[in-house]
C-alpha positions as CSV (number, residue, x, y, z in Angstrom):
1,M,-15.8,13.4,-32.8
2,T,-17.4,10.8,-30.6
3,G,-16.5,10.2,-26.9
4,T,-15.0,6.8,-27.8
5,A,-12.9,8.3,-30.6
6,E,-11.7,11.0,-28.2
7,A,-10.8,8.4,-25.5
8,T,-8.6,6.5,-28.0
9,M,-6.4,9.5,-28.3
10,L,-5.6,9.4,-24.6
11,K,-2.6,7.5,-23.4
12,P,-1.2,7.0,-19.9
13,L,2.2,8.4,-19.0
14,R,5.0,6.1,-20.0
15,G,5.6,3.6,-17.3
16,F,2.2,4.1,-15.5
17,Q,0.2,0.9,-14.8
18,P,-3.2,0.9,-13.3
19,F,-4.2,-1.8,-10.9
20,E,-7.1,-2.6,-8.5
21,T,-6.8,-1.1,-5.0
22,H,-8.6,-1.2,-1.7
23,H,-8.7,2.4,-0.4
24,C,-8.6,5.5,-2.5
25,V,-5.7,7.2,-0.6
26,T,-3.4,4.3,-0.1
27,G,-4.3,3.0,-3.5
28,S,-3.5,6.3,-5.1
29,M,-0.2,6.5,-3.1
30,R,0.7,3.0,-4.2
31,H,0.1,4.0,-7.9
32,I,2.6,6.9,-7.4
33,Y,5.1,4.7,-5.5
34,E,5.0,2.0,-8.1
35,F,5.4,4.5,-10.9
36,H,8.6,5.6,-9.2
37,R,9.7,1.9,-8.8
38,C,9.1,1.9,-5.1
39,A,7.2,-1.3,-4.4
40,I,5.1,-1.2,-1.2
41,S,1.7,-2.6,-0.2
42,E,-1.4,-0.5,0.6
43,D,-1.6,-2.2,3.9
44,L,1.9,-1.1,4.9
45,L,1.2,2.5,3.7
46,L,-2.0,2.5,5.8
47,G,-0.2,1.2,8.9
48,L,2.8,3.4,8.5
49,G,0.6,6.4,8.1
50,A,-1.3,5.6,11.3
51,G,-4.4,5.8,9.3
52,V,-6.8,3.5,11.1
53,G,-9.1,4.4,14.0
54,F,-12.7,5.4,14.5
55,V,-14.7,8.6,14.3
56,Y,-18.3,9.5,14.8
57,W,-19.2,12.9,13.6
58,H,-22.4,14.9,13.1
59,M,-21.9,18.4,12.0
60,K,-24.9,20.8,12.0
61,G,-26.6,20.8,8.6
62,T,-25.1,17.4,7.6
63,T,-26.0,13.8,8.1
64,P,-24.1,11.7,10.7
65,F,-20.8,10.2,9.6
66,L,-19.2,7.0,10.9
67,G,-15.7,6.3,9.7
68,G,-12.5,4.2,10.3
69,R,-9.9,6.5,8.7
70,V,-7.9,8.9,10.9
71,N,-4.9,11.1,10.4
72,V,-6.6,12.8,7.5
73,G,-4.8,16.1,7.8
74,R,-7.1,18.0,10.1
75,P,-5.6,20.7,12.2
76,G,-3.0,19.2,14.5
77,E,-2.6,16.1,12.2
78,E,0.2,15.5,9.7
79,G,-2.0,13.4,7.4
80,L,-1.5,9.8,6.4
81,E,0.2,10.8,3.1
82,K,3.0,12.8,4.8
83,T,3.4,10.4,7.7
84,A,3.7,7.3,5.5
85,G,6.0,9.2,3.2
86,K,8.3,10.3,6.0
87,R,8.6,6.7,7.2
88,T,9.6,5.5,3.7
89,G,12.0,8.3,3.0
90,V,9.6,10.0,0.5
91,R,8.8,13.7,0.9
92,V,5.1,14.3,0.4
93,E,3.7,17.8,0.2
94,R,0.0,18.8,0.1
95,F,-1.2,21.9,-1.7
96,Q,-4.5,23.6,-1.9
97,T,-5.8,26.7,-3.7
98,E,-9.0,28.7,-4.1
99,S,-8.2,29.2,-7.7
100,T,-9.6,26.5,-10.0
101,R,-7.5,28.0,-12.8
102,K,-4.3,27.5,-10.9
103,A,-5.3,24.0,-9.8
104,E,-6.0,23.0,-13.4
105,K,-2.8,24.6,-14.6
106,V,-0.6,22.8,-12.1
107,V,-1.9,19.4,-12.9
108,L,-1.5,19.9,-16.6
109,E,2.0,21.1,-16.2
110,L,3.0,18.1,-14.0
111,L,1.5,15.7,-16.5
112,S,3.4,17.5,-19.3
113,A,6.5,16.9,-17.3
114,G,5.8,13.2,-17.1
115,E,4.5,13.1,-13.5
116,P,1.2,11.5,-12.5
117,V,-0.7,13.6,-10.0
118,M,-2.7,12.6,-6.9
119,V,-5.7,14.8,-6.4
120,Q,-8.7,15.0,-4.1
121,V,-12.2,15.0,-5.7
122,D,-15.9,14.9,-5.1
123,M,-17.1,11.5,-6.3
124,G,-20.5,12.9,-7.2
125,F,-19.0,14.9,-10.1
126,L,-16.9,12.1,-11.7
127,P,-18.8,10.8,-14.8
128,Y,-17.8,7.1,-14.4
129,F,-19.7,6.8,-11.1
130,H,-23.4,6.5,-11.3
131,F,-24.7,8.2,-8.2
132,S,-27.8,10.2,-7.8
133,K,-27.5,13.9,-8.3
134,E,-27.8,14.4,-4.5
135,Y,-24.8,12.2,-3.6
136,H,-21.5,14.0,-2.9
137,F,-18.3,12.9,-1.1
138,G,-15.4,15.2,-1.5
139,G,-12.9,13.1,0.4
140,H,-12.1,10.8,-2.5
141,V,-8.6,10.6,-4.0
142,V,-7.5,9.6,-7.5
143,V,-4.5,9.8,-9.7
144,V,-4.5,11.7,-13.0
145,A,-2.2,9.7,-15.2
146,G,-2.5,11.0,-18.7
147,C,-3.7,14.0,-20.8
148,D,-4.5,15.0,-24.3
149,P,-4.7,18.8,-24.4
150,E,-6.2,18.8,-27.9
151,V,-9.4,17.2,-26.7
152,Q,-9.2,18.6,-23.1
153,K,-9.4,15.2,-21.5
154,V,-7.4,13.4,-18.9
155,L,-7.1,9.8,-17.7
156,V,-8.0,9.0,-14.1
157,A,-6.8,5.9,-12.2
158,D,-9.3,4.9,-9.4
159,R,-9.7,1.8,-7.3
160,D,-11.1,-0.4,-10.1
161,G,-7.9,-1.0,-12.0
162,K,-9.1,1.0,-15.1
163,L,-8.1,4.3,-16.6
164,H,-11.2,6.5,-17.0
165,P,-11.3,9.3,-19.6
166,V,-12.6,12.5,-17.9
167,S,-12.9,16.0,-19.4
168,V,-10.7,18.7,-17.9
169,K,-13.9,20.6,-17.1
170,E,-15.4,17.6,-15.2
171,L,-12.2,17.1,-13.3
172,T,-12.1,20.8,-12.3
173,R,-15.7,20.7,-11.1
174,A,-14.9,17.6,-9.0
175,R,-11.8,19.2,-7.5
176,S,-13.5,22.5,-6.6
177,S,-16.8,21.1,-5.2
178,K,-18.1,23.0,-2.2
179,F,-20.2,20.2,-0.8
180,K,-19.7,19.5,2.9
181,P,-18.5,17.9,5.1
182,F,-15.3,17.1,3.0
183,P,-14.9,19.7,0.2
184,P,-11.8,18.8,-1.8
185,R,-10.5,22.4,-2.0
186,N,-8.5,21.8,-5.2
187,T,-6.0,19.6,-3.2
188,W,-3.1,17.9,-4.9
189,Y,0.1,16.2,-3.7
190,N,3.8,16.3,-4.8
191,F,6.1,13.4,-4.1
192,D,9.9,13.4,-4.0
193,F,11.5,9.9,-4.1
194,K,15.2,10.8,-4.1
195,D,15.7,9.5,-0.6
196,K,13.2,6.5,-0.7
197,R,14.0,3.6,1.6
198,P,12.3,0.8,3.5
199,P,10.7,1.7,6.8
200,K,12.8,1.3,10.0
201,P,11.6,-1.0,12.8
202,E,11.2,1.9,15.3
203,E,9.1,3.7,12.7
204,L,6.7,0.7,12.6
205,R,6.5,0.6,16.4
206,Q,5.8,4.3,16.5
207,A,3.1,3.9,13.9
208,I,1.5,1.2,16.0
209,R,1.7,3.3,19.1
210,E,-0.1,6.2,17.4
211,V,-3.0,4.0,16.3
212,V,-3.3,2.4,19.7
213,T,-3.3,5.7,21.5
214,G,-6.0,7.0,19.2
215,M,-8.2,4.0,19.9
216,L,-7.6,3.7,23.6
217,R,-6.8,7.2,24.7
218,P,-8.7,9.6,22.4
219,P,-8.9,13.3,23.2
220,I,-12.7,13.4,22.8
221,A,-15.6,10.9,23.2
222,N,-16.4,10.8,19.4
223,L,-13.1,9.1,18.6
224,G,-11.6,5.7,19.2
225,V,-13.3,2.9,21.3
226,K,-15.1,5.7,23.2
227,G,-16.4,6.9,19.9
228,I,-17.8,3.5,19.0
229,R,-19.8,3.6,22.2
230,T,-20.9,7.1,21.4
231,A,-22.0,6.0,18.0
232,A,-24.0,3.1,19.6
233,A,-25.9,5.6,21.7
234,R,-26.5,8.1,18.9
235,V,-27.6,5.5,16.3
236,R,-30.6,4.7,18.5
237,L,-31.6,8.3,18.3
238,W,-31.3,8.7,14.5
239,P,-35.1,8.1,13.8
240,K,-35.9,11.1,16.1
241,L,-33.2,13.3,14.5
242,M,-33.9,12.9,10.8
243,D,-36.8,12.5,8.4
244,K,-37.3,9.2,6.6
245,E,-35.3,10.2,3.5
246,Q,-32.3,11.5,5.5
247,L,-32.5,8.4,7.7
248,H,-32.4,6.0,4.8
249,Y,-29.6,7.9,3.2
250,T,-27.6,7.9,6.5
251,C,-28.1,4.2,7.0
252,F,-26.9,3.4,3.4
253,N,-24.0,5.8,3.7
254,T,-22.9,4.1,7.0
255,F,-23.0,0.7,5.2
256,I,-20.8,2.2,2.4
257,F,-18.2,3.6,4.8
258,I,-17.8,0.2,6.5
259,D,-18.0,-2.1,3.6
260,A,-15.3,-2.7,0.9
261,T,-17.5,-1.0,-1.7
262,G,-16.8,2.3,0.0
263,G,-13.1,1.9,-0.2
264,T,-12.2,0.6,3.2
265,G,-10.9,-2.8,2.1
266,G,-13.8,-4.2,4.1
267,G,-14.5,-4.3,7.8
268,L,-13.9,-0.5,8.3
269,F,-10.2,-0.9,7.4
270,R,-9.7,-3.6,9.9
271,Y,-8.8,-6.2,7.3
272,M,-6.2,-4.0,5.8
273,Y,-4.7,-3.2,9.3
274,A,-4.7,-7.0,10.1
275,R,-2.6,-7.6,7.0
276,F,-0.3,-4.6,8.0
277,L,0.3,-6.3,11.4
278,N,1.3,-9.5,9.5
279,E,3.8,-7.5,7.5
280,A,5.0,-5.8,10.6
281,E,5.6,-9.2,12.2
282,G,7.9,-10.1,9.4
283,I,9.9,-6.9,9.8
284,L,10.0,-6.7,13.6
285,G,10.2,-10.5,14.2
286,D,7.6,-10.3,16.9
287,A,5.4,-13.4,16.8
288,R,2.8,-11.9,19.1
289,L,1.6,-9.7,16.3
290,A,0.2,-12.7,14.4
291,D,-2.3,-13.4,17.2
292,I,-3.3,-9.7,17.5
293,S,-3.6,-9.5,13.7
294,E,-6.2,-12.3,13.9
295,Q,-8.1,-10.4,16.5
296,V,-8.2,-7.3,14.4
297,R,-9.4,-9.4,11.4
298,R,-12.2,-10.8,13.5
299,S,-13.1,-7.2,14.4
300,G,-13.4,-6.6,10.7
301,D,-15.9,-9.5,10.6
302,L,-18.0,-7.8,13.3
303,W,-17.9,-4.5,11.4
304,Q,-19.2,-6.3,8.3
305,N,-22.1,-7.8,10.4
306,A,-22.9,-4.2,11.4
307,A,-22.6,-3.0,7.9
308,Q,-25.2,-5.5,6.7
309,V,-27.7,-4.4,9.4
310,F,-27.2,-0.7,8.3
311,K,-27.8,-1.8,4.7
312,E,-31.0,-3.6,5.7
313,A,-32.1,-0.5,7.7
314,A,-31.6,1.7,4.6
315,A,-34.3,-0.4,2.8
316,A,-36.7,-0.9,5.7
317,S,-39.9,1.1,5.9
318,D,-39.2,1.6,9.6
319,P,-35.5,1.2,10.4
320,S,-35.9,1.7,14.2
321,F,-35.7,-2.0,15.2
322,L,-32.7,-2.6,13.0
323,L,-30.9,0.5,14.3
324,R,-31.3,-0.9,17.9
325,E,-29.8,-4.1,16.6
326,A,-26.9,-2.1,15.0
327,A,-26.4,-0.2,18.3
328,A,-26.0,-3.5,20.2
329,L,-23.5,-4.7,17.6
330,L,-21.5,-1.5,18.0
331,L,-21.3,-2.1,21.7
332,N,-20.0,-5.6,21.1
333,I,-17.4,-4.2,18.6
334,A,-16.3,-1.7,21.2
335,D,-15.7,-4.4,23.8
336,H,-13.8,-6.6,21.2
337,E,-11.6,-3.6,20.0
338,Q,-10.9,-2.5,23.6
339,A,-9.3,-6.0,24.1
340,A,-7.6,-6.1,20.8
341,W,-6.0,-2.7,20.9
342,G,-5.2,-3.3,24.6
343,K,-3.1,-6.3,23.6
344,L,-1.3,-4.3,21.0
345,D,-0.6,-1.4,23.4
346,P,2.5,-2.7,25.1
347,L,4.0,-3.9,21.7
348,G,4.2,-0.5,20.1
């Protein structure tokens, strides 16, 4: 039987509709919310989950990472999924297991019961992506939305609005990847919508406070506005810390994690957060949020400028000059964001 013939046997769960999304986590959550007739935007989920910030990280044995997502469930963090769920009356539970057999069994059982399942995967092992064999990112999140046990294939909803046929074996491999710095650890999520409700005004304010605190008063210098300045200093040193191949990879990876192609919604999540502030204005009735939303949107433009420089550096024979330019742009972004988040600070 051909792969095409096998795919035609796969059907999504009744009532499941795929659509294009911006960010893998909020997009997957929105797929689950919409399936349960709970209409909500990705921007609102991102904001309610206090999911925007800045982090510069360079673990030993890995390449540097520059990102705009926070509240990702590290020790001491609840995680965007649970936080946004709590503020919409939805109970969200995250599960992990060392057993690939158990992880596979749970997903198939939930699908059999008519429930789509949000899971964490390594993008490098998903067949519908066309990365090099060396590329791995285990922080990606998708929804498994259908299954045909006879051919051992599932349907995966990603950010592109399509349903992708993936073998159970391929999905298991993607879920159990060991590649650092973000191994997926067979993670899946359960959702309980019986108490679903709109967010309360105070919950919106608290969500804003959490983001502002993370940007202006971070616990360490690798996070928030301080982290952007730290990144500016470190980026200048990249040519001394890495060989040419690692340097080109890091520059391109940095472009990806700022740009919309990497699932940020563009501008390192700033465009999404600007739209969240516009929604929050409508709920809170605070006209000041419109002006701050525009400042955050402009910050997204500045991040896009930096992303383009990192992309050019990835293709340059000697990226040193372009990385100095990128560092200067990061310092400008830090100043802009200091002002923008500072205006938002008393509104939370």
